[in-house]
Structures are given as C-alpha cells and as structure tokens.
N, C-alpha and C positions, 0 to 999 in steps of 0.2 A: 411531683404530681402523683396522687393515688388514683388507682383505677375506680371508676364509678361501680357500685355495687349492683349486681343483678344475680340474685341467688340461683335463678334458673338457668344461668349460663356460665358454668365453671370453665367450659371450653373456651369461651370468648374472653373471660378474664385471663386465662392463661396465655391467650394470644396477645392480649394487651401487654402483659408484663414481658412476653417474648419481644414485643416491638420496641419497648423501652430498652431492653438488653442489646438489641441489635444496634441501636444507635449509641448507647452509652459505652458499650464495650469497644466500639470503634474509636471513641475518643483517646483511649490510652495507645491503641494500635497506631493512630495517626500522629500522636505525640511523638512516638518513638521514630516513626518514618520522617517526621519534620526535623528532628533533631539530627538524624543521619544526613539529611539532605543539605542542612545549613552548616554542617560540620565538615567543610571540605577537607578531604584528606583523611577522614576517619570513617569508620562504618560502625561506630560504637553508639548504641542507643543510650538514652538518658537513664540514670538511675531510677529504680521503680518508684513510681509516685511522683516524679518530677515531671511537670508538664509546662510547655511554653505559656508565658503570661497571657497572651491573647486568648488562650483556650481554658484558662482557669475560670470556675464558675463565677468568681467574683468580678471578672472583667465585664464591662458594659456591653461589648459586642457579643460575648459568649451568653451573657444573661439574656440579651435580646433574642438571639437564635433559640435559646431554650424555651423561652416564654412562647415564642411563635409556634415552636413544635408542639409544646404541651397544649396550647390552645387548639391546634388543628386536630390533634388526637382526641381531645374532649369533644369537638364538634363531630369527629367521625364516630365516636362512642355513642353519642346522643343520636346520630342518624341511624345507627344500627339498632338502638333500642326502639327509635321510632318505627323502624321497619318491623321489628317483631311485634309491634303493637298494631300493624296493618297499614301504617303510613308508608309512602314511597320513600321519603327521606331524601336530603340533598346528597348529591355526589361531592364529596370533600376534596378528592385528589383524582386528577385525570392524568394518563400517560401523556408523554410528550409526543408532538407530531411525528409520525412514522414509526412509533413503538408499537409493534404488533403482538407483543407477547401475551397481552390480556384481551385479545379481540374476540376469543371464542365465547358464546353465550353462557357457557357453564360458569364463567367467573361471576357473572351478575345474577344467575338464577339462585344461588345459595348466599345467604347472608354471611355465612362463615367465610367462604372464599372471597366474597366481596370485600369483607373486612380485612382479609389478608392482603389482597391486592392494594387496596387504598392505603393501609398502614405501611405497607412497603414503600409506595410512592411517596408518602410523606417523609418517611425515614431517609429515603434516597435524596430527596431534595434538601433535607436538613444536613446530610453529610457533604453534599457538594458545596453547600453554603459555608460549611465548617472549613472546608479546604480553602475556599476563597478567603476566608477571614484568617486563616493561618498567617503567623508572622513570618512569612518567607517573601524575600524580594521578588520581584518580577523576573522572568527569565526562565532558565532551565529548571531551577529548583521548584518554581510554581508550577511549571508544566508537569514535572514528575509528581508533585503532590495531587494535581487533578487527574493524572493518569492512574496513580495508585488508588485513588478514591473511586474512580470509574470501575476499575478492575474488581475492587471489593464489592461495590454496590451491584454490579452486573452478576457476579458470581452467587450473591445470596439472594437473588430474586426467587420468590416461591414458586414460579414457573419451573424452575430447574430441578425440583425435588418431587419424588412421587407422592409423598406424604401431603403436600401442599399444593398439588397441581390437579384440578378437577378433571381436566382433559385426560390425564392418565387414568382416573377412576372410571370415567364413562367409557373410554376406549377398551378398557379391561372388561367391564360388564358387557359391552356389546359384543365382544369377540370371545367371551367365556375364557378369558385369560390367555388367549393366543397371542395378543399384543405383548404380553409380558414375556412370554417365551421367545418371540421373535426379537423383542428388544434385547434380551440376554444374548442371543445368538448374534445379533448385530454388534453388540459390545465386544463379545469374544473375537469376532472377525476383525474389527478395528483394531483391538490389541495386538492381534497377530500382524496386521499391516503396520502398526506403529503410528497411526493417524486416524483422525475422525473422517469418515467418509462424507464427502459433501455433494457427490454426484454419482450416477450410475457409471462405474468404471468401465463396464462392459460395453457401453453404448459408443465408445469412441477408440480410435486407434490412429496414431500418427502415421500419416501416409496413406491411410484408407479413407477416412472422412475429416481428417484434420491435416493442414499443412499439404494441400493437394494441388497447389498452383504448379503447373507444369515447368520443369527445369531440370538442371543437373549441377552436381558437384564438379567444378573445374579445377579445384585445388584444395589441398588440406596439409595442415602442419600439426603439431602437438596440441595446439589450443583451438584451432577452429577449422571448419570447412567453409569454403567460399562457394555459394551457390549462385548460378546465373540462371535467370528465368527466361522462358521461352516468349518471344514477342507475340502480342495479340492484335498489333496493328500492322499495316503495310509498311509505314514509315516509323521512324523512331528519333528521338532527340540525339544529336550527334554525341553529346556528352552523356555517358552512362550515369546511373544513379545507384549509390552504395549505402545500404543501410546497416548500421551497427546497433543491434538490440542490446538489452542488459544482459550481463553474464550471471546474474543472480537468478535468472529463470530462463526458460526455454524461448526460443525466438518466435515459436508459432503463435504466440499471442498477436502477432502481426500478420497471421496467415491461418486463421481458425478454419473457416468454411468460406466457400466462395462468395456468399452473400455478405459477409463481414470481413473479408480479407483485405487489409490495408496494402499488402503486397500485390495482390491481383489488381486493385485499384490503380496503383501506380503503374503497372505494366499496360493497363487499358488506356492509360493517359499518354501512352507513346513514349515510354522510357525503357532503356535496357537496364534492368534492375539486377544488381548483385545484392547478396545478403551474407553477413557473417553469422555462421551457425556456430556458437561457442561449444567447446567440449565440456561434457559433464566430468570434471576431473575426478580421478581416483588417486590412491596414495603415491602412485609413481610420478604424479605431476604436482605433488604437494609442495614443491620448492618453487613454483612459478611466482613471479613477482609482478608488481604494477607495470614496471618497464617491459616485461615480457608481453604482457597483455597489449601494451601500446604497439611494440614492434612487430609482434606476430599476429595482431589483430588488424585495426584500421590501416596503419601504414603499409602492411603488406597487401591488404585488400585494395587500397587506392592504387598501388603499383600494378598489380595484376589486371585490374579493371582497365587501367589506362593502356596497358600493353595489348590486351585482347581487343579493345576498341580503337587502338591506334590514335589517342588523343592526349593532349598535355594536361588536362584538367577534367575532373569529374565533379558531379554534385553529390552531397552527402547528407546523411540523417543519422542522428544518434537519439535513442530513447532511453530516458531514465539514466541509470548509471552508465549506459551505452553512450549518452550525450556527454557525460563527464569525461570518459575515456576518449571519445572522438575529439573534444575540445582540447585535451591534454596532448593528444597525438598531433593536432594541428599547430599547437604552441611549439612542440618539438621540431616539426617540419620547418616552421617559420625561423626558428633559431638556427636551423641548418641552412637557411637561405633557400628553402623549397616552398612552393605554393601549389599543392596538388589538387586543391578543391576550389571550385568557383563559387559555390553557394553552400550554405550549411542550414539544416533544418534541426532544431532541438525541440524534442517532445518531452514535457514534464521532467526537466533536467534541473539539477542543481550545479552551479558554479560557485556561487557564494553561499557558505553554509552558516551565515550568521543565525539564522532561525531554520533549523533542519526538521522542524515538526516533531511529532511524537517519537520518531525513531531516536531523537536525541535523548529521550528518556533512559535509553539502554546504554548511553555511551558517556563515560567519564574517565578520568585519569586512571583510576584503578581497574576498570574493566579493560581498557586498552592495554595497560601494562600486563594484565593477565593473559590477554591474548598474545602479546608479544613474547611473553616468557613460556608459553606452551606451544603454540602453533606458528609464531612469528618467523622462526628460523627454519620451518618445515612442518608439514602436516596439514589436516584439512578441517574447515568448518563444515560439518555435515549439513546437508540439505534439510534435513527434518528439523534442525535447530533454527535455520533461517525461516522456514515455513511457520514455525511456532511463534516467532517474533512477529510476523506479519499478521498472523491470525489474532494475536493478542491486541493489535491496534484496533480491530473491529470484532471484538469477543462476541458480542450479541449476535451479529451476523454471520461470523465464521467459526464460532465454537458452540455457543449455547443454544442456538436454534437447532443445530444437528444433534446435540445431546438430547434435547427434548424430542425431536422428531424420530431420531433413530433408536434411542434407548428406552424412553419412557413411553412412546406411542407404538414403538416396534415398526415404524415406517421405513421406506426406502426412498432416499433422496432422488429427485428427477434427474433426467439427463440434461447437463448444462455444460457446453463446451468451455466456457470461461473458467468454471470451477474445476473442470478436469485438468485444465492447464494449470490452474492455482495450486493443485496437489502434486504436479509433476516437478518435483524439487530438484534443485541442483547444488552440487557441493562447490566450495571455493578453496583455492589454495591459501594456506595460512599466512604466509609473507604477503601475498597481494591484500588480503583482508586487514591485516594489522597495519600496513602502510596506509591503506585508504582510511581506515577509522582515524588514525592519528592525524593524517595531513589534510584530511577533508573535514570530517565531522568534528573533531576535537580542536584542532589548531587553525582550521580554515585558511590553509596556506595558498591555495590555488589562485585566489583573487589578488594576491600580492606580486606585483612583477618582480620576477627574478628570484623569488623566495625558494621555489622547489627546483631541485635539480631532477630531471627525468631524462632517462636514456643518454646521460652524459652532457646535457646541455641545461641551461637555466631557462624556465619556461615563463613566458609572458603572454597572457591572454589578449593584451593590447595589440600584439602583433598578428593576431588571428583576424584579419582585416577584410574578410569577404562579407557579402550581405548574408544576414541570418534571419530566419524565420523561427520565432519562438512561440511555442504553444505551452500554456499552462492550463489547469483545470481548477475551477473555483472550489470544488469540495475535496480537493486532494489532501489526504491525511499523511501522505508520505514525502511529497514535495509541495509544501505550501506555495500557492500561486505567487504570493508577494515576494517570497524568496526567489522563485524562479525569475521573476521581473527583474531582480537586481543583476541578472546576467547582462542586461543591456549596458550597464555602466562599465563592464569589464572587457567586452569585446571590442575590437578595433574597428569594425565595419558598421554599415548601416544595419539597424535591427528593425524588424517588424514584429509586434507583439500581438498575440490573439488570445483571448481568454475563453476556453470552453466551459460548457456546463458539466456537472457531474464530477466524477472522481478520477483517480489516477489512471484506471484502466478504462472504465465506461466513457470517460470523457474523450479519450484517445480513439478507442474503437467505436466510432460513431458513423456508421456507413452513410454515404451520400445518398444511396438509392432509398433508404428509409427516411432520410430527412428528419430525424428526431432531435429533440433538445434545441439548444441555441448556442450562440457564442457572441462575444463582444469584441468590437473593434474600436480603434482610436489611432489617429495619426500622431497624436501627441507624443513628444519625446521626453516628457518630464521624467525625472529621476525618482518621483514619488509615485508608488503604485496606487495609493489611494486617490491621489489626483487624476491619475489616469483613468481609474474606473469611474470616477464621479462625472466625467464628461464623455465616457464611452457609450457606444451605441449597441444595443442588443439586437442581433440579427437572428431570426428563426432558422433552424436546421443546421445541418452538419458543417463543420469548418473544412472539410476535406476538399470541396471545389474551390474555396478561397486559397488554399495552399497550392492547389494544382495550377491555378492561374499565376500565382506568384512564381512558382518553379519554372514555368514556360519561359520566363524572362532570361533564364540562363541555359537554355537548350543549346545555343551556339548552332542553330540551324537544325535541318532534318536530313536524314539519310535513309536509305532503304533498310528495312529490317533484316537482320542477318539470318541466313537460312540455317546455319549451324551454330551451336553453342561452343564456347571456349575457342581455341585456336590450335595451331599444331604444337605450340609449347604447352599449352594448358588444355589438353583434350579432356572431354567429359569422362569422369571416373564412375559415377553411379547416378541414378536418377535422384531428383529432389524428393523428399527433404533431406536425404543423406542418412548415414547411420549415427553420426554424432548426436543428433537430436533425440534419437530413440534410446540412448543410454540412460539407465535409471541410476538414481543416487543410492 
C-alpha cells in the first residue's frame, strides 16, 4: 500500500511510512522468535529471509491480516485529511479499556499526535493478531509469543518517547524547561539506585508506618525470625495461627498499615498470630536449599508456636510461594507420621504448575540448566533481577508509566505503600531457586504422589488431609486462578474455594472495613474450574469476613489472651517487625 499524497504534509507522510516500518519490521523479528520457541532444545534463529509458512505474504491468513491493516491505515489517513480540511473525521482506533496512556487532551488537540496515537494502536492490534496467527501450538510457546509481542508493542508506544509525546512538549513549555532538567535528575537518581522509582521512598519506613502491628520476635535462625503478635481481644482461639508469607518478597505486604493489614485483622478476630519473617539472604547463606526452607521455616515455626501455646495443633496460612512451601512442609510432616496443623489457608498459591501463567515464559530447560550450572551449587539470585521479572509482567503499569512520569515529565511518584513494598526486593539462595524452578515450574513434580524427595522422605499432597481454604484472584497474572483451583484435586482434605476480584496482591489485600470489590463462592466440588465459575455466586465486598468465619471452626475453643509474648524458653528478642525484614538486598 502506498501512502496517499498530500504535498502539504511531508511530516505526516513520513509518519505514515514509519507506521508501516513499525509493523513490517516486526514480522522478521517475530519470525526469528517463533523459530526459536518451536525449536525445543535450540536457541538458533532461522536463516535470514526464512519465515514460517503462516507468516509468508502469500499465506491466506497473513494476506487477510495485511489487507485489514492496510485498509485501517487508509481510513486513518483519510480521516486525518478530512480533519485538515475542517471536518472532525472519524476515530479509527481506540485504546483498550483501562489503557490511560493517551488520555491527556494534547493527544487529540494536534492532528499529528492524534495520527501517531491511532497509527500505533492499529499497528499494535495488527501485531497481536500476527502473534495469534503464528504457527505455534497452544501452550507455553504460544504464551511466549504473546508475551514477546506485548513487550515489543508496549515498548514502542509513542507515549514513551520525548519526540512523539505531546505531554512532554506541553510540560516543558509550561515549566520553561524545568521539567526536562528535573527528568534528567530523576533518571540519574534512579540509575544510582539501580531501579525505577515507583513511589516516594521517603514517605515510608518499615517499623515506623509499615509493619507496625504490635508484637515481638520470639525466635530466630539463619533463615527466619518468628514474630508473635500481641493480642487485641480479651480471649483468643486456643489454637494459634501461623502465617508463612512468600520468601521472594518481604512479609509486610500482609501488614502494610493498620487500615489494610491482614495480620492485624487476624489478631482482631481473636487469634494468637505468629508470622515467619524470611531472611533477605546474603552470600553467606547462598548454599541454602528447598529442604532448608521447609525445616527451618514452617516446620520450626509450627513446633515453636505449639510449644509456646501448649497445644498439639495450630492453624496455618501460606501465601503465594509461601503456600507451596507450607504444603510441601505438611507433606513432609505427614510422611513422618506427624499432623501439626488442624486447618490450612492457601492464598494465591500454585501446587499444580500445569499452567504457571506468564512466569512460565521465563522458564525452560535451558534457563533452568543455566541456573543450575551457575548458582545451583551456591550463590544468589539478586533481588533486582526478581524485581525486573515481575515488573516485565506488567510493563505498562510498572515500567513505562514511570519512565514517562519521572523522566519525560519530570514528576515525582506519589506515596503508595504497596509500591514501596514492591520495590523492597529480596535475594534468593541459588540452590533453593534452581530446585524450585526445575521441580515445580519445569517438571511439575509436586502434584505426583511420592515423586519428590524432600527432607529425606517422599512427599504426597494427598496425605495433607486437613480442611483447606483456597483463595485465588480472577485477574492474577502470577498465579492463574484456574491453576490455583487445581490444588483441590491434590489435597487430601475437604477444600473450600473462593475466587476474589482483582489481581495477585490487590485481590488478597482487600480490607473488610473498606468492603471493596467482590468475590465468588460455590459449594460445588467439580474438578473443572470453568464449571465451578459458571454456577458460582458473586458476593459484593471483601472475602476476609468469609474466611474469618471459616477459620472459627478450627479454634478448638477459647482461652484468655496471654499477658506476655513468648515463653520461658522463647523469650522476646526484639520488637516486631524485627531486623530481618529491614535488611536490604
């Protein structure tokens, strides 16, 4: 397709050609990626000029896509010409729901920027359709193709560049260049920090206005501190409640501020709450393994909580990979003939890794072998690398909006506790990580009874036979809710499944007092998550009260709240939140 001629608009003709190059250049890029993805065991791109059949211009599907793309660009060009002639002209391309990159009026005020915006949206849609049309079988390869396409499309948005972002120009004119100076200063500051600033780091401090639920550290070892929280009720459940958060980030996502603290809520419900605060490991702990995390983490925490409270069983909770660790620990305990837990809560947890979501795009045999050969026998996965991976999953929200706001507009991000936590990264021991990637993400061994040897015994989730409350969240991009649902088939006890609205974090941290969002419930025990959802009932408000009612069933009666924390054997060592959580990566 040739660009329509308008001798008075050389700039617009140049942009039209740029739009074509944007999409056409992508074809070869994706052809190479597709060949890499479908060539299991190799990372070799196809020879230059060789493209998969479905993407060759003569293929019917590709020809149809190109025809549609050309027609839409022709419509856009005509609309722009009509606008130059004084007509409003139709809007040919609209952003997807929730896409706020082009909301500023400056994008519509200028025909040039309006053209750039709409041409980009047309090209972006075209490339996504190309990825869907690629001759790649469904599954991980297709997910990787979609992921690569989205990364490419998001990165090349005109909003990300000074020359093509009218907001940059307006801000620079309004501030007489001050926004440019401030943006450069912000960029230099972030380069020194080694990460993009997402919030005002000076607004928060762990122990001052984050993680301030009263309590004390009553035990510590190399990998964790065990915090016991002070009671807020006159009586408490006889069985204590032990929380195991993920070790890939800090525990205080569960204890941000009093109004949105899940820890405080559990204490207010009349539970003696203990929480595992994982160590932000350094090089001297780079030898720690998955077995170490099980033994020194939940199994130790269970024992100490039982000793302090003088009970035979506790109630327990695992969040994200903390849920995977706690389920593994309970399988180990069962194999040893022990049953320390009366009930289990799993929040956004994977036990069956058949569909691990977009994180699976980063994991294959080659990447796992690389980890095994480098840090698998000792060493660290640096926290900043973990943080980069999670940010890439939501690039527009966690990367590009801050590139634009901080560097192009020279702004400062607002104070947001959740994003402060998100930037507080943690290191992981290499042996732990390599074992986890291979046995969970790559080979999906945990779901197979007796397949995994952990802590010297064969693990079987079917022997973990206490009642289980499973929460998944509908928009979770880290733990897909349907994958979380599959846990029901592998646990040995009665399961209650609740589906929360929103994503991996916001769906969990949904305070009862604010009563936001909604959740879905269903008593059906079907093995099919789609069938479960089709007959589920949506309930407005937080899932927290429903969980609290469920947990009351396993209190084993009430006792007077303890006046002192710890015991003679486990005397308080320091006030909560303890020093481990304050260690930086």
